[in-house]
C-alpha positions in Angstrom: 59.9 124.4 67.4 58.9 127.0 64.8 61.5 125.7 62.4 60.1 122.2 62.8 56.5 123.4 62.0 57.8 125.3 59.0 59.6 122.2 57.7 56.4 120.1 58.2 54.3 122.7 56.3 56.9 122.9 53.5 56.9 119.1 53.2 53.1 118.8 53.3 52.8 121.5 50.5 55.7 119.9 48.6 57.8 123.1 48.8 61.3 124.0 49.9 61.6 125.7 53.2 62.4 129.0 51.4 59.3 128.6 49.2 57.1 127.9 52.2 58.3 130.9 54.1 57.9 133.1 51.0 54.4 131.8 50.5 53.4 132.6 54.1 54.9 136.1 53.9 53.1 136.8 50.6 49.8 135.7 52.1 50.3 137.9 55.1 51.3 141.0 53.1 48.5 140.5 50.5 45.8 140.3 53.1 47.1 143.1 55.4 45.8 146.5 54.4 48.2 149.4 54.6 46.9 151.7 57.2 47.2 155.4 56.4 45.8 158.5 58.1 43.3 158.7 55.2 42.1 155.2 56.0 41.3 156.4 59.5 39.3 159.4 58.4 41.9 162.2 58.5 42.1 164.4 55.4 45.4 164.3 53.4 48.1 166.6 54.8 46.3 167.1 58.1 49.2 166.2 60.4 51.7 168.1 58.3 49.5 171.1 58.5 48.8 171.0 62.3 52.0 169.7 63.8 53.9 172.6 65.4 51.1 174.9 64.5 50.2 176.3 67.9 50.1 180.1 67.6 48.7 181.1 71.0 50.5 182.0 74.1 53.4 179.8 75.1 52.5 176.6 76.8 53.8 176.4 80.4 53.8 173.2 82.5 52.8 174.1 86.0 54.8 172.8 89.0 53.7 169.4 90.1 53.5 168.4 93.8 55.8 165.7 95.1 54.6 162.1 94.5 52.4 160.8 97.3 53.8 157.8 99.3 51.5 154.8 99.3 51.1 151.8 101.5 52.4 148.5 100.1 49.4 146.3 99.3 50.9 142.9 99.0 
């Protein structure tokens, strides 16, 4: 089904199938911004600086109680 749509688009744009696929991929990559931590408001090097940086007492995971049995609803 997808291949048929691509063939139709290629024919309607007077392109080969390869040219049509290339055109579609170029449009997508040109219009899609590259998302970086800086784009999201983090300062450069933030993650490299803080990952593994805990210097306090060792973290300990407390024992968890057994999972509670629940009634089947359906």
